[in-house]
C-alpha positions as CSV (number, residue, x, y, z in Angstrom):
1,M,-7.3,-14.1,-11.0
2,G,-7.8,-17.7,-11.4
3,K,-10.6,-19.7,-9.9
4,N,-9.9,-21.3,-6.5
5,V,-13.3,-22.3,-5.4
6,G,-14.2,-25.8,-6.6
7,G,-17.5,-27.8,-7.3
8,I,-19.0,-28.8,-3.9
9,D,-17.6,-25.6,-2.2
10,R,-19.4,-23.5,-4.9
11,I,-22.6,-25.2,-4.4
12,V,-22.5,-24.9,-0.7
13,R,-21.6,-21.1,-0.9
14,V,-24.5,-20.5,-3.4
15,V,-27.0,-22.4,-1.2
16,I,-25.8,-20.8,2.0
17,G,-25.8,-17.2,0.4
18,L,-29.3,-17.6,-1.1
19,A,-30.6,-19.1,2.1
20,L,-29.4,-16.1,4.3
21,I,-30.9,-13.6,1.8
22,A,-34.3,-15.4,1.4
23,W,-34.4,-15.6,5.4
24,E,-33.9,-11.9,5.5
25,L,-36.3,-11.1,2.8
26,S,-38.9,-13.4,4.3
27,G,-39.2,-11.2,7.3
28,T,-38.8,-13.8,9.9
29,S,-35.6,-12.2,11.4
30,A,-35.4,-8.7,12.8
31,I,-33.7,-6.2,10.8
32,S,-30.2,-7.5,10.5
33,P,-27.1,-7.6,8.3
34,W,-27.8,-11.4,7.4
35,G,-29.1,-10.6,3.9
36,W,-26.1,-8.6,3.1
37,I,-23.7,-11.1,4.6
38,G,-25.5,-13.7,2.5
39,V,-24.3,-11.7,-0.7
40,V,-20.7,-12.7,0.2
41,P,-21.0,-16.5,-0.2
42,L,-23.3,-16.1,-3.0
43,A,-20.8,-13.8,-5.1
44,T,-17.7,-16.0,-4.3
45,G,-19.6,-19.1,-5.1
46,L,-21.0,-17.6,-8.5
47,I,-17.6,-16.1,-9.4
48,G,-15.4,-19.0,-8.4
49,W,-12.8,-16.9,-6.6
50,C,-12.5,-16.4,-2.8
51,P,-9.9,-13.5,-1.6
52,P,-9.0,-15.2,1.7
53,Y,-8.3,-18.4,-0.4
54,A,-6.0,-16.5,-2.6
55,I,-4.3,-14.7,0.3
56,F,-3.6,-17.9,2.1
57,G,-2.9,-19.9,-1.1
58,M,-5.8,-22.3,-0.7
59,S,-7.7,-23.9,-3.4
60,T,-10.6,-26.4,-3.5
61,C,-10.5,-26.6,-7.3
62,K,-9.3,-29.8,-8.9
63,T,-5.9,-29.4,-10.4
64,K,-5.4,-30.2,-14.1
65,T,-3.0,-33.0,-15.0
66,S,-1.3,-33.0,-18.4
């Protein structure tokens, strides 16, 4: 399992994930699954691997040139 989520993509995922979790924990929304949904982009951003990217052969990581 190699990394397939690159720099900016990882940052955006972590920020969105944390924002959704914080929004849910702040109590401004009604009881909803948004906090749990926020775990997905947070996890994929921290791990650096996204299952749908792997399935479709996508990657936002820079390729190494030798």
